[in-house]
C-alpha positions as CSV (number, residue, x, y, z in Angstrom):
1,M,196.6,140.8,101.3
2,L,198.8,143.4,103.0
3,T,201.4,143.1,100.3
4,R,198.7,143.7,97.6
5,N,197.5,146.8,99.5
6,S,201.0,148.2,99.8
7,L,201.5,147.7,96.1
8,Y,198.3,149.6,95.4
9,L,199.4,152.4,97.7
10,L,202.8,152.7,95.9
11,L,201.1,152.9,92.5
12,W,198.8,155.6,93.8
13,I,201.8,157.7,95.1
14,L,203.6,157.3,91.8
15,F,200.8,158.2,89.4
16,D,198.4,160.4,91.3
17,G,200.9,162.8,92.8
18,G,199.4,162.9,96.2
19,L,195.7,162.6,95.4
20,L,193.7,160.3,97.7
21,T,192.2,157.3,95.8
22,P,190.7,153.9,96.8
23,L,193.3,151.3,97.3
24,Q,191.1,148.6,95.7
25,P,189.2,150.1,92.8
26,Q,186.1,148.3,91.3
27,P,185.7,147.8,87.6
28,Q,183.2,150.6,87.4
29,Q,185.6,153.0,89.3
30,T,188.3,155.2,87.6
31,L,191.4,156.5,89.5
32,A,191.2,160.3,89.8
33,T,194.3,161.6,88.0
34,E,193.4,165.2,88.0
35,P,191.7,167.5,90.3
36,K,187.9,167.8,90.1
37,E,186.1,170.9,90.9
38,N,182.8,170.8,92.8
39,V,180.6,173.6,94.3
40,I,180.8,173.1,98.0
41,H,179.3,175.3,100.7
42,L,181.4,175.4,103.8
43,S,179.3,176.2,106.8
44,G,180.6,179.0,108.9
45,R,183.4,180.0,106.5
46,R,181.7,181.2,103.3
47,S,178.5,183.2,102.8
48,H,178.3,182.5,99.1
49,F,179.1,179.6,96.8
50,Q,182.6,179.5,95.4
51,R,184.3,177.1,93.0
52,V,187.1,175.4,94.9
53,K,189.7,172.8,94.0
54,R,189.3,169.3,95.5
55,G,192.6,168.3,96.9
56,W,191.6,164.6,97.6
57,V,188.8,162.2,96.5
58,W,188.1,158.5,97.0
59,N,185.2,156.1,96.5
60,Q,185.3,153.0,98.7
61,F,187.6,150.6,100.6
62,F,187.3,146.8,101.2
63,V,187.8,144.8,104.3
64,L,187.7,141.0,104.7
65,E,184.9,139.5,107.0
66,E,185.7,137.1,109.7
67,Y,189.4,138.4,110.0
68,M,191.0,136.4,112.8
69,G,194.6,138.0,112.9
70,S,196.2,139.2,116.1
71,E,196.8,142.7,114.7
72,P,194.2,145.2,113.5
73,Q,193.3,144.7,109.9
74,Y,194.7,147.4,107.7
75,V,192.0,149.0,105.5
76,G,193.6,151.9,103.7
77,K,195.2,155.4,103.9
78,L,193.9,158.9,103.7
79,H,196.2,161.7,102.4
80,S,195.7,165.3,101.4
81,D,198.0,167.2,99.0
82,L,198.0,170.0,101.6
83,D,199.9,167.7,103.9
84,K,203.6,168.5,103.4
85,G,204.7,165.9,106.0
86,E,205.4,168.6,108.6
87,G,202.8,167.3,111.0
88,T,200.5,170.3,110.6
89,V,197.6,168.3,109.2
90,K,195.3,166.2,111.4
91,Y,192.9,163.6,109.9
92,T,189.5,162.9,111.6
93,L,187.0,160.1,111.0
94,S,183.3,160.0,111.8
95,G,180.2,157.9,110.7
96,D,179.3,154.2,111.0
97,G,181.6,152.4,113.4
98,A,184.1,155.3,113.7
99,G,186.1,154.7,116.9
100,T,184.4,151.4,117.6
101,V,185.0,149.4,114.5
102,F,187.4,151.6,112.5
103,T,190.3,153.9,113.8
104,I,192.4,156.4,111.9
105,D,195.9,157.6,112.6
106,E,195.5,161.4,112.9
107,T,199.0,162.0,111.5
108,T,199.4,159.4,108.7
109,G,195.7,158.9,107.9
110,D,196.0,155.1,108.1
111,I,192.6,153.3,108.7
112,H,192.4,150.0,110.6
113,A,189.5,147.6,111.5
114,I,189.9,146.8,115.2
115,R,187.4,143.9,115.3
116,S,186.2,141.0,113.2
117,L,183.3,141.9,110.8
118,D,180.4,139.8,109.5
119,R,179.0,140.7,106.1
120,E,175.7,138.9,106.8
121,E,175.3,141.2,109.8
122,K,176.3,144.5,108.0
123,P,177.6,144.5,104.5
124,F,179.1,148.1,104.4
125,Y,179.8,151.1,106.5
126,T,179.5,154.8,105.5
127,L,182.1,157.1,107.0
128,R,183.2,160.8,106.7
129,A,186.8,162.0,106.6
130,Q,188.3,165.5,107.0
131,A,191.7,167.1,107.1
132,V,192.1,170.0,109.6
133,D,194.9,172.3,110.6
134,I,196.4,171.0,113.8
135,E,197.0,174.4,115.2
136,T,193.9,176.4,114.2
137,R,191.6,173.4,114.3
138,K,190.2,174.7,111.0
139,P,189.3,172.4,108.1
140,L,191.8,172.4,105.3
141,E,189.4,170.6,103.0
142,P,185.6,170.1,102.9
143,E,184.5,166.9,104.6
144,S,184.2,164.0,102.3
145,E,182.2,160.7,102.5
146,F,183.4,157.2,101.6
147,I,182.3,153.6,102.1
148,I,184.0,150.6,103.5
149,K,182.5,147.3,102.2
150,V,182.9,144.0,103.9
151,Q,184.2,141.5,101.5
152,D,182.3,138.1,101.6
153,I,183.8,134.7,102.3
154,N,182.0,131.3,102.0
155,D,180.9,131.0,105.6
156,N,177.2,130.1,105.2
157,E,175.8,126.7,104.0
158,P,172.5,126.5,102.0
159,K,169.3,126.1,104.0
160,F,165.9,124.7,103.2
161,L,163.6,127.2,104.9
162,D,160.3,125.3,104.0
163,G,161.5,121.8,104.9
164,P,160.7,119.1,105.6
165,Y,158.4,118.7,102.6
166,V,155.3,116.6,102.1
167,A,154.2,115.7,98.5
168,S,152.0,113.2,96.7
169,V,151.9,111.7,93.2
170,P,149.3,109.3,91.7
171,E,150.3,105.7,91.6
172,M,151.1,104.2,88.1
173,S,152.4,107.6,87.0
174,P,154.8,107.6,84.0
175,V,158.5,108.5,84.3
176,G,159.1,112.2,84.7
177,A,155.8,113.0,86.5
178,Y,156.1,116.2,88.5
179,V,156.2,115.7,92.3
180,L,157.5,118.8,94.0
181,Q,160.0,121.7,93.7
182,V,162.4,122.4,96.7
183,K,164.4,125.5,97.2
184,A,167.5,126.3,99.4
185,T,168.8,129.8,100.2
186,D,172.5,130.8,100.9
187,A,173.2,133.9,103.0
188,D,176.5,134.5,101.3
189,D,176.9,137.3,98.7
190,P,175.6,136.0,95.3
191,T,177.4,138.8,93.5
192,Y,180.9,137.7,94.7
193,G,182.3,134.4,93.7
194,N,180.4,131.0,93.9
195,S,179.7,131.2,97.6
196,A,175.9,131.5,97.0
197,R,175.6,129.2,93.8
198,V,173.6,126.1,95.0
199,V,173.4,122.7,93.3
200,Y,170.8,120.0,94.3
201,S,171.2,116.3,94.5
202,I,169.4,113.2,95.9
203,L,171.2,111.4,98.7
204,Q,168.4,108.9,99.4
205,G,165.3,107.9,97.3
206,Q,166.8,106.6,94.2
207,P,166.0,105.0,91.8
208,Y,162.3,106.0,92.4
209,F,162.7,109.8,92.1
210,S,165.1,112.3,90.5
211,I,165.9,116.0,91.0
212,D,167.0,118.8,88.7
213,P,170.3,120.1,90.1
214,K,169.6,123.7,89.2
215,T,165.8,124.1,89.7
216,G,165.3,121.6,92.5
217,V,162.2,120.0,90.8
218,I,161.6,116.4,91.9
219,R,160.1,113.9,89.4
220,T,159.3,110.2,89.2
221,A,162.2,108.0,87.9
222,L,160.4,104.7,87.7
223,P,157.2,103.8,85.8
224,N,154.1,102.0,87.3
225,M,154.8,102.5,91.0
226,D,152.0,100.6,92.7
227,R,150.4,102.1,95.9
228,E,149.2,98.6,96.9
229,V,153.0,97.5,96.9
230,K,154.4,100.6,98.6
231,E,152.6,103.7,99.5
232,Q,155.2,106.0,101.4
233,Y,158.6,107.1,100.2
234,Q,161.2,109.3,102.1
235,V,163.6,111.2,99.9
236,L,166.7,113.0,101.2
237,I,167.7,116.1,99.2
238,Q,171.1,117.9,99.5
239,A,171.8,121.5,98.4
240,K,175.6,122.4,98.1
241,D,177.1,125.9,97.4
242,M,180.3,126.7,95.4
243,G,178.6,125.1,92.4
244,G,178.9,121.7,94.1
245,Q,182.7,121.8,94.0
246,L,184.8,120.3,96.7
247,G,185.0,122.4,99.8
248,G,181.5,123.9,99.3
249,L,179.1,124.0,102.2
250,A,175.9,121.7,102.0
251,G,172.5,121.5,103.6
252,T,169.9,118.7,103.5
253,T,166.1,118.3,103.8
254,V,163.6,115.4,103.8
255,V,160.7,115.0,101.3
256,N,157.9,112.6,102.3
257,I,156.2,111.4,99.1
258,T,152.9,109.5,99.2
259,L,151.5,107.5,96.2
260,T,147.8,108.4,95.9
261,D,145.3,105.7,94.9
262,V,143.8,105.2,91.4
263,N,141.2,102.6,90.5
264,D,143.5,100.0,89.0
265,N,142.2,96.9,90.8
266,P,138.7,95.3,90.3
267,P,136.8,93.8,93.3
268,R,137.3,90.1,93.9
269,F,135.2,87.6,96.0
270,P,137.5,85.6,98.3
271,K,135.4,82.5,97.5
272,S,133.1,81.4,94.8
273,I,130.2,80.1,96.9
274,F,128.6,81.5,100.0
275,H,126.2,79.4,102.2
276,L,123.5,81.0,104.4
277,K,120.9,79.6,106.7
278,V,117.6,81.5,107.2
279,P,114.7,80.7,109.5
280,E,111.4,80.7,107.7
281,S,110.0,83.1,110.4
282,S,112.3,85.9,109.3
283,P,110.3,89.0,108.8
284,V,110.2,90.7,105.4
285,G,112.9,93.4,105.1
286,S,115.3,91.8,107.6
287,A,118.9,91.2,106.8
288,I,119.6,87.5,106.5
289,G,123.3,87.5,105.7
290,R,126.4,89.4,104.4
291,I,129.0,88.7,101.7
292,R,132.0,90.7,100.8
293,A,134.2,91.3,97.8
294,V,137.8,92.6,98.3
295,D,139.1,95.6,96.5
296,P,142.7,96.7,97.4
297,D,142.1,100.2,96.2
298,F,141.2,103.0,98.6
299,G,138.5,105.5,99.1
300,K,135.9,106.0,96.4
301,N,138.0,103.7,94.1
302,A,137.1,100.8,96.5
303,E,133.3,101.5,96.6
304,I,131.5,98.4,95.4
305,E,128.0,97.9,94.1
306,Y,126.3,94.5,94.5
307,N,123.5,93.1,92.3
308,I,121.6,89.8,92.2
309,V,121.8,88.2,88.8
310,P,118.3,87.2,87.7
311,G,117.7,83.5,88.3
312,D,116.4,81.0,90.8
313,G,115.0,82.7,93.9
314,G,116.3,86.1,93.0
315,N,112.9,87.7,93.3
316,L,112.6,86.7,96.9
317,F,115.8,88.5,98.0
318,D,117.5,91.9,97.6
319,I,121.1,93.0,98.3
320,V,122.4,96.5,99.3
321,T,125.9,97.8,100.1
322,D,127.0,98.8,103.5
323,E,128.8,102.1,102.9
324,E,131.1,101.7,105.9
325,T,132.3,98.1,105.4
326,Q,131.6,97.8,101.6
327,E,129.8,94.5,102.4
328,G,126.8,93.2,100.5
329,I,123.7,92.9,102.9
330,I,121.2,90.3,101.7
331,K,117.6,91.2,102.7
332,L,114.3,89.3,102.5
333,K,111.8,90.7,100.0
334,K,109.0,88.1,100.5
335,P,108.2,85.7,103.4
336,L,109.8,82.3,103.3
337,D,107.9,79.0,103.8
338,F,109.8,75.9,104.7
339,E,106.8,73.7,103.7
340,T,106.8,75.3,100.3
341,K,110.5,75.4,99.4
342,K,113.5,74.6,101.5
343,A,116.5,76.1,99.5
344,Y,117.3,78.9,97.1
345,T,120.3,79.5,94.9
346,F,121.3,82.7,93.0
347,K,124.3,84.6,91.9
348,V,125.6,88.0,93.1
349,E,127.8,90.4,91.0
350,A,130.2,92.9,92.6
351,S,131.5,95.9,90.5
352,N,133.2,99.3,91.1
353,L,131.1,102.4,91.0
354,H,133.9,104.7,89.8
355,L,135.9,103.4,86.9
356,D,139.2,104.7,85.4
357,H,139.2,104.4,81.6
358,R,143.0,104.1,81.6
359,F,142.7,100.6,83.0
360,H,139.7,99.2,81.0
361,S,142.2,97.2,78.9
362,A,143.1,95.2,82.0
363,G,139.7,93.5,81.9
364,P,136.2,93.9,83.4
365,F,136.1,95.5,86.9
366,K,133.6,93.1,88.4
367,D,133.3,89.6,89.9
368,T,130.6,87.0,90.5
369,A,129.9,84.6,93.3
370,T,127.1,82.0,94.1
371,V,124.8,82.3,97.2
372,K,123.0,79.2,98.5
373,I,120.3,79.8,101.1
374,S,118.8,77.0,103.2
375,V,115.4,77.6,104.8
376,L,115.1,76.4,108.4
377,D,111.8,75.1,109.7
378,V,110.2,77.0,112.6
379,D,107.1,76.3,114.7
380,E,104.8,79.1,113.3
381,P,101.5,80.5,114.5
382,P,98.2,79.8,112.6
383,V,97.7,81.7,109.4
384,F,94.4,83.3,108.5
385,S,92.9,82.8,105.1
386,K,92.5,86.5,104.6
387,P,94.5,89.5,105.8
388,L,91.2,91.4,106.5
389,Y,87.6,90.2,106.9
390,T,84.8,92.5,105.9
391,M,81.2,91.6,106.9
392,E,77.8,93.2,106.8
393,V,74.8,93.0,109.1
394,Y,71.4,94.9,109.2
395,E,70.7,97.0,112.2
396,D,68.3,95.7,114.8
397,T,69.3,92.1,113.8
398,P,68.3,89.7,116.7
399,V,71.0,88.8,119.2
400,G,72.8,85.6,118.3
401,T,72.5,86.0,114.5
402,I,75.6,84.6,112.7
403,I,77.0,87.2,110.4
404,G,80.2,85.5,109.2
405,A,83.2,83.3,110.0
406,V,87.0,83.4,110.0
407,T,89.4,80.6,109.2
408,A,93.0,80.0,110.3
409,Q,95.2,77.0,109.7
410,D,98.4,75.6,111.1
411,L,100.7,75.1,108.1
412,D,103.5,73.3,109.9
413,V,104.3,69.7,109.2
414,G,102.6,68.5,112.4
415,S,99.3,70.3,112.0
416,S,97.6,71.4,115.2
417,A,94.0,72.5,116.0
418,V,93.2,76.2,116.2
419,R,91.2,78.1,118.8
420,Y,89.6,81.5,118.2
421,F,88.7,84.3,120.5
422,I,88.0,88.1,120.3
423,D,90.6,90.6,121.4
424,W,88.9,92.3,124.3
425,K,91.0,95.4,123.9
426,S,89.3,96.0,120.5
427,D,85.7,95.0,121.5
428,G,85.5,96.1,125.1
429,E,81.6,96.4,125.0
430,S,81.2,92.9,123.6
431,Y,78.9,93.6,120.7
432,F,79.9,90.3,119.1
433,T,80.9,86.8,120.0
434,I,82.9,84.1,118.2
435,D,82.7,80.3,118.3
436,G,86.1,79.2,119.6
437,T,86.2,76.1,117.4
438,E,84.3,77.0,114.2
439,G,85.3,80.7,114.1
440,T,81.7,81.9,113.4
441,I,80.9,85.5,114.5
442,A,77.5,86.4,115.9
443,T,75.9,89.5,117.3
444,N,75.8,89.9,121.1
445,E,73.8,93.2,121.2
446,L,71.2,95.0,119.1
447,L,73.0,97.2,116.7
448,D,71.9,100.7,115.7
449,R,73.4,102.2,112.6
450,E,72.6,105.7,113.7
451,N,74.7,105.2,116.8
452,M,77.6,103.4,115.2
453,A,77.7,102.5,111.5
454,Q,80.9,100.4,111.6
455,Y,82.7,98.1,114.0
456,N,86.4,97.3,113.9
457,F,87.9,94.7,116.2
458,S,90.5,91.9,116.1
459,I,90.3,88.1,116.4
460,I,93.1,86.0,117.7
461,A,93.9,82.5,116.6
462,S,96.2,80.3,118.7
463,K,97.5,76.7,118.3
464,V,96.1,74.1,120.7
465,S,99.5,72.5,120.9
466,N,101.3,75.7,121.7
467,P,98.9,78.5,122.9
468,L,101.8,81.0,122.9
469,L,101.9,81.0,119.1
470,T,99.1,83.3,118.1
471,S,98.1,85.4,115.1
472,K,95.7,88.3,114.8
473,V,93.4,89.5,112.0
474,N,91.2,92.6,111.8
475,I,87.4,92.3,111.4
476,L,85.4,95.1,109.8
477,I,81.6,94.9,110.2
478,N,79.4,97.4,108.4
479,V,76.0,98.0,109.9
480,L,73.4,98.2,107.0
481,D,70.6,100.7,107.3
482,V,67.0,99.8,107.7
483,N,64.6,102.4,106.4
484,E,63.2,103.7,109.7
485,F,63.3,107.4,109.4
486,P,61.3,109.4,106.9
487,P,62.9,112.0,104.7
488,E,62.7,115.6,105.7
489,I,62.9,118.8,103.8
490,S,66.3,120.4,103.8
491,V,66.7,124.1,104.8
492,P,65.3,126.6,104.2
493,Y,61.9,126.1,105.7
494,E,60.9,129.6,104.7
495,T,60.9,131.5,101.5
496,A,59.4,134.6,99.9
497,V,57.1,135.4,97.0
498,C,56.8,138.8,95.3
499,E,53.4,140.5,95.2
500,N,53.8,140.9,91.4
501,A,54.7,137.2,90.9
502,K,53.2,135.5,87.8
503,P,51.6,132.0,87.6
504,G,54.1,129.2,87.0
505,Q,57.0,131.0,88.5
506,I,59.5,128.9,90.6
507,I,60.2,130.8,93.8
508,Q,62.3,128.2,95.7
509,I,64.2,124.9,95.0
510,V,63.9,122.5,97.9
511,G,65.7,119.2,98.6
512,A,65.4,116.3,101.1
513,V,67.6,114.7,103.7
514,D,67.2,111.3,105.3
515,R,68.8,110.3,108.5
516,D,69.0,106.7,107.2
517,L,72.0,105.7,105.2
518,S,70.6,106.2,101.8
519,P,71.6,103.5,99.4
520,A,72.9,104.2,95.9
521,G,70.1,105.5,93.7
522,Q,67.8,106.6,96.5
523,Q,65.0,108.7,95.1
524,F,62.8,111.2,96.9
525,S,59.4,112.3,95.6
526,F,57.6,115.6,96.4
527,R,53.9,116.5,96.3
528,L,51.4,118.7,98.0
529,A,49.5,117.4,101.0
530,P,45.9,116.4,100.2
531,E,44.5,119.3,102.3
532,A,46.4,121.8,100.1
533,V,45.4,120.5,96.7
534,I,42.0,122.3,96.7
535,K,42.4,125.8,95.3
536,P,46.1,125.9,96.0
537,N,47.9,129.2,95.9
538,F,51.1,127.3,95.3
539,T,52.0,123.9,94.0
540,V,55.0,121.6,94.1
541,H,56.8,120.7,90.8
542,D,58.9,117.5,91.3
543,F,62.1,117.6,89.1
544,R,62.7,113.9,89.6
545,N,66.3,114.5,90.7
546,N,65.7,114.6,94.5
547,T,64.7,118.3,94.3
548,A,61.4,120.1,93.7
549,G,60.4,123.6,92.9
550,I,57.7,125.7,94.7
551,E,55.6,127.1,91.8
552,T,53.1,130.0,92.0
553,R,49.5,129.4,90.9
554,R,48.1,133.0,91.1
555,N,48.7,136.1,89.2
556,G,50.0,138.4,92.0
557,Y,49.7,138.3,95.8
558,S,48.6,141.0,98.3
559,R,50.2,141.5,101.7
560,R,47.1,143.4,102.8
561,Q,45.0,140.3,102.3
562,Q,47.4,137.7,103.5
563,E,51.0,138.0,104.5
564,L,52.0,134.4,105.2
565,Y,51.1,131.2,103.4
566,F,51.8,127.7,104.8
567,L,52.4,125.1,102.2
568,P,52.4,121.4,103.4
569,I,54.8,119.3,101.3
570,V,54.8,115.5,101.4
571,I,58.2,113.8,100.8
572,E,58.6,110.0,100.3
573,D,61.7,107.9,99.9
574,S,62.2,104.9,97.7
575,S,63.5,102.4,100.3
576,Y,61.6,99.6,101.9
577,P,59.4,100.2,103.8
578,V,58.5,103.5,102.2
579,Q,58.7,106.4,104.7
580,S,57.2,109.8,104.2
581,S,56.7,113.0,106.1
582,T,54.8,116.2,105.7
583,N,56.9,119.4,106.0
584,T,55.4,122.9,106.1
585,M,57.0,125.5,104.0
586,T,56.3,129.1,105.1
587,I,56.0,131.6,102.2
588,R,56.1,135.3,103.0
589,V,54.6,137.8,100.6
590,C,57.1,140.6,99.9
591,R,57.2,143.8,97.9
592,C,59.7,143.5,95.0
593,D,60.8,145.7,92.2
594,S,60.3,145.0,88.5
595,D,63.4,142.7,88.4
596,G,62.1,140.5,91.2
597,T,64.5,141.9,93.9
598,I,62.9,141.9,97.3
599,L,62.5,145.4,98.7
600,S,60.6,144.8,101.9
601,C,58.8,141.9,103.7
602,N,57.6,143.8,106.9
603,V,53.9,144.0,107.5
604,E,54.2,147.6,108.6
605,A,55.4,148.5,105.2
606,I,51.9,147.9,103.8
607,F,50.5,150.9,105.6
608,L,53.3,153.3,105.0
609,P,52.5,155.9,102.3
610,V,54.9,155.9,99.4
611,G,57.2,158.9,99.2
612,L,57.2,159.9,102.9
613,S,60.4,160.4,104.6
614,T,61.4,158.7,107.9
615,G,60.9,161.8,109.9
616,A,57.4,162.4,108.5
617,L,56.4,158.8,109.3
618,I,57.7,159.1,112.9
619,A,55.7,162.4,113.4
620,I,52.6,160.7,112.1
621,L,53.0,157.8,114.4
622,L,53.5,160.1,117.4
623,C,50.4,162.0,116.6
624,I,48.4,158.7,116.4
625,V,49.8,157.6,119.7
626,I,48.9,160.9,121.4
627,L,45.3,160.8,120.0
628,L,44.9,157.2,121.2
629,A,46.1,158.2,124.7
630,I,43.6,161.1,124.8
631,V,40.8,158.8,123.8
632,V,41.7,156.2,126.4
633,L,42.0,158.8,129.1
634,Y,38.6,160.3,128.1
635,V,36.8,156.9,128.2
636,A,38.4,156.1,131.5
637,L,37.1,159.3,133.0
638,R,33.7,158.8,131.7
639,R,33.5,155.3,133.1
640,Q,34.7,156.5,136.5
641,R,32.1,159.3,136.6
642,K,29.3,157.0,135.6
643,K,30.2,154.5,138.3
644,D,30.3,157.2,140.9
645,T,26.7,158.4,140.0
646,L,25.3,154.9,139.8
647,M,26.6,153.7,143.1
648,T,23.7,154.1,145.6
649,S,25.3,152.8,148.7
650,K,28.7,151.9,150.1
651,E,27.2,149.2,152.3
652,D,26.9,145.6,151.4
653,I,24.9,145.6,148.2
654,R,24.2,142.0,148.1
655,D,20.5,142.7,147.9
656,N,20.9,146.0,146.2
657,V,19.9,146.6,142.6
658,I,22.5,147.9,140.2
659,H,21.0,150.7,138.1
660,Y,22.0,151.0,134.4
661,D,20.9,153.1,131.5
662,D,21.2,150.5,128.8
663,E,19.3,147.3,128.7
664,G,21.3,144.1,128.6
665,G,21.6,141.8,125.7
666,G,19.9,138.9,127.5
667,E,21.4,135.6,128.1
668,E,23.5,135.9,125.0
669,D,25.2,139.1,126.2
670,T,28.3,137.8,128.0
671,Q,29.6,141.3,128.8
672,A,26.5,142.7,130.5
673,F,26.3,140.8,133.8
674,D,28.9,140.3,136.4
675,I,27.9,138.1,139.4
676,G,30.7,139.8,141.4
677,A,28.6,143.0,141.5
678,L,26.1,141.2,143.7
679,R,28.9,140.4,146.2
680,N,30.8,143.6,146.8
681,P,30.9,146.6,144.5
682,K,34.4,147.5,145.9
683,V,35.8,144.3,144.6
684,I,34.6,145.1,141.1
685,E,37.2,147.8,140.5
686,E,40.0,145.9,142.2
687,N,39.5,142.5,140.6
688,K,38.0,143.3,137.3
689,I,38.9,140.8,134.6
690,R,37.7,140.0,131.1
691,R,34.8,137.6,130.8
692,D,35.1,137.0,127.1
693,I,38.3,134.9,127.4
694,K,39.2,131.8,129.3
695,P,40.3,132.8,132.8
696,D,43.7,131.6,134.0
697,S,44.3,129.2,136.8
698,L,45.2,132.0,139.2
699,C,41.8,133.6,138.8
700,L,39.9,130.3,139.0
701,S,41.6,129.3,142.2
702,R,40.9,132.5,143.9
703,Q,38.2,132.2,146.6
704,R,36.1,134.9,148.1
705,P,35.1,134.8,151.8
706,Q,31.8,133.2,152.1
707,V,28.8,135.5,152.8
708,E,25.8,134.5,154.7
709,D,22.5,134.1,153.0
710,N,24.1,133.4,149.5
711,T,22.4,130.1,149.0
712,D,20.3,131.3,146.0
713,I,23.3,132.6,144.2
714,R,25.3,129.5,144.8
715,D,22.5,127.3,143.7
716,F,22.1,129.4,140.6
717,I,25.8,129.1,139.8
718,H,25.8,125.4,140.3
719,R,22.8,124.9,138.1
720,R,24.3,127.0,135.3
721,L,27.6,125.1,135.5
722,Q,25.7,121.8,135.1
723,E,23.8,123.1,132.2
724,N,26.9,124.3,130.4
725,D,28.8,121.1,131.2
726,A,25.9,119.1,129.6
727,D,25.5,121.4,126.6
728,P,27.7,120.2,123.7
729,A,27.4,123.6,122.0
730,A,28.6,125.5,125.0
731,P,32.0,127.3,124.8
732,P,35.1,125.4,126.3
733,Y,34.9,127.6,129.4
734,D,32.4,128.9,131.9
735,S,31.1,132.5,131.5
736,L,28.6,134.6,133.4
737,A,26.7,137.4,132.0
738,T,27.2,140.5,134.1
739,Y,24.8,143.5,134.5
740,A,25.4,146.9,135.8
741,Y,23.2,148.5,138.5
742,E,19.7,149.3,137.6
743,G,18.9,152.9,136.9
744,N,15.9,155.1,137.1
745,G,13.5,155.0,134.1
746,S,13.6,151.2,133.7
747,V,10.4,149.8,132.4
748,A,10.6,146.9,134.8
749,E,11.4,149.3,137.6
750,S,13.5,148.2,140.5
751,L,13.8,144.4,141.2
752,S,15.5,144.9,144.5
753,S,13.8,143.9,147.7
754,I,15.0,146.9,149.6
755,D,11.9,149.0,148.9
756,S,9.6,146.0,149.0
757,L,7.0,145.8,151.8
758,T,6.8,142.1,151.6
759,T,9.5,139.6,152.2
760,E,11.3,137.8,149.5
761,A,9.3,134.6,150.1
762,D,6.0,136.5,149.7
763,Q,6.8,138.1,146.4
764,D,5.4,136.7,143.1
765,Y,7.8,136.7,140.2
766,D,5.5,135.4,137.5
767,Y,5.3,138.8,135.9
768,L,8.9,138.5,134.8
769,S,7.8,136.0,132.2
770,D,5.7,138.7,130.5
771,W,8.6,141.1,130.1
772,G,10.1,139.3,127.2
773,P,13.1,137.1,126.4
774,R,15.5,139.5,128.0
775,F,14.1,138.7,131.4
776,K,13.7,135.0,130.8
777,V,16.8,134.2,132.9
778,L,15.4,136.1,135.9
779,A,12.0,134.6,135.5
780,D,13.4,131.1,135.4
781,M,15.7,131.8,138.4
782,F,13.0,133.2,140.7
783,G,10.4,130.7,139.4
784,E,12.6,127.8,140.4
785,E,13.1,129.4,143.8
786,E,9.4,129.2,144.5
787,S,9.3,125.6,143.6
788,Y,12.3,124.9,145.8
789,N,11.6,124.5,149.5
790,P,14.6,124.4,151.7
791,D,12.7,122.9,154.5
792,N,12.4,119.7,152.5
793,V,16.2,119.4,152.1
794,T,17.7,117.1,154.7
């Protein structure tokens, strides 16, 4: 290398005449044979641009990487045509690696690399060179830049940066099926020599796979590789530089290739006959056995569907696939009976769910096996003849009446007797009883459909030979209705009729309800009560569909005459015995418009004048109330003033005579005489009650303090009470005629004994009979006193 560089330097001196040129030119580079002129601005020396003559130019130098010599590696030489060899020119070097990697001889301009270089670490260095006057330290030439490139050698092997690799290819693939592409990289310079040209080859994995030496694409090399034979393959790939020539560097990687499954194998039963034993007591829906077909495929390609081939016993069983184990689970669809049939035989077919059309030519992807089931005898509980018993009984049926029976049998070979009893949990109140031997059901209580219309309980049957074996059945008893309640009118009980209603108008549709359980076709009939048939204001029109209409019979109604009408309606049912009831419909007379819309049904509306506003009506009512208050006050004052003038004494007026201006009405006048006035006039005002109505219990129970010498009055009262009690025409209560005090001007004058000269016993009251019928009561009273002698009473 040094010899070649020296030769280049000699040629440069001979032909260039001192111009500085690269010692190792590249094809695109031309040796400078004549000066080139460039516009250069020298900082600090020129204030304007000036065309100058370049005395030396160069482009680049080369240096070998990984130099291991004992002396510094010679790179090249710098020389200026201003250098006359007198030692007046000094060469300087600056830039990448100046002084650390590269050095220059200041006098000769020789450049050396003082340490080993690595192209992969730094491929080139950019430096700047300048020639200066050794005495003045001034530049003789402008500073120039050049490059030193590190020349590559084959010191890096190819590397698989993504290895190791994992790939897959379907089994049974044809030759040349694509598997994977690998790639190796070489850090050497691809533009210089063959150091970075890589060639691929297989070191391990033949004859199953092949690789393209240039692209690194791996493909299958054998046809019909079977996953069930071998699933995993490990292939060793080598990448070698220098185009695979001897002396090239190589790198390797591993490719793990897996054959993926395809459905190329049908399911197969390991044996042709499967034997199963099943107890006859197995419940419906339970699994009674498993069978399995083998499929060497994997995943969904190994999913198997099982089906029972129609034949003997196939309708009693069903088969489903266990998704985890791919086994066929045989289940029971109907109950088994050893006494009826002891064995069953049928065939089962297994097939793949997901088929691959490429392998249809290999044959059907299914297999068939025979299943034989033997039924085992089991000691079973009794069996009822029905799954549910439904019975009916009329309500109020006498206790002990048999309403039905249940039957259960032991179907085993050795038949046993059966006992019956009611499950107390379902019939806790013991409405029914059952005969333990015969199974007959009877009532134990009186039943009422209105309280409970249906009873639901259970009956248990057990074997006498084994009481632990029991069976249960539900009993449903419907209580039939007896017609004991009459039908009633359904709401509403009140309706309205317009004042302007016309005859024959239907004002209300009524229906009927019956608390009894009405049988199908129950009919209700409607009619007027007998007392309402005579001159009815309304009538009932039976529509014969369990409804009736209230029909008017008059041409218009008046609220002033009668506001409410009470219409008795008789409703009958069609059951036996026939029940009927009388229901009263209240009909209110209302004011309506011409269309029949009700405007008002209030009684007060009758008296309100038409066209008055609400304020006017209120004012009128207030005036009426004020006038009534004035009248009442005036009458009260008049009565008080009259009583004050008539009262003659504040003493005990038991014998006084009450004066009055008006004559009484006789014994028929019940408002004219008050026996209390003969007792104490003060009590009259305090305890004044009405005598024209029945006194309440409080007034009747009130007792006055007894007064001496009141025998006549007490006897009179007792006699009158006896007469009224014996009189069938007397009112339903006792009444006394009251009279006010006597006044002056009476024709009979005073009847009091206050002014009499004789005693009460000496007076003659026969003249009272001559005064007329109005004094007949007094005449009878005092006439009886004369005939009565108290001395004769013992």
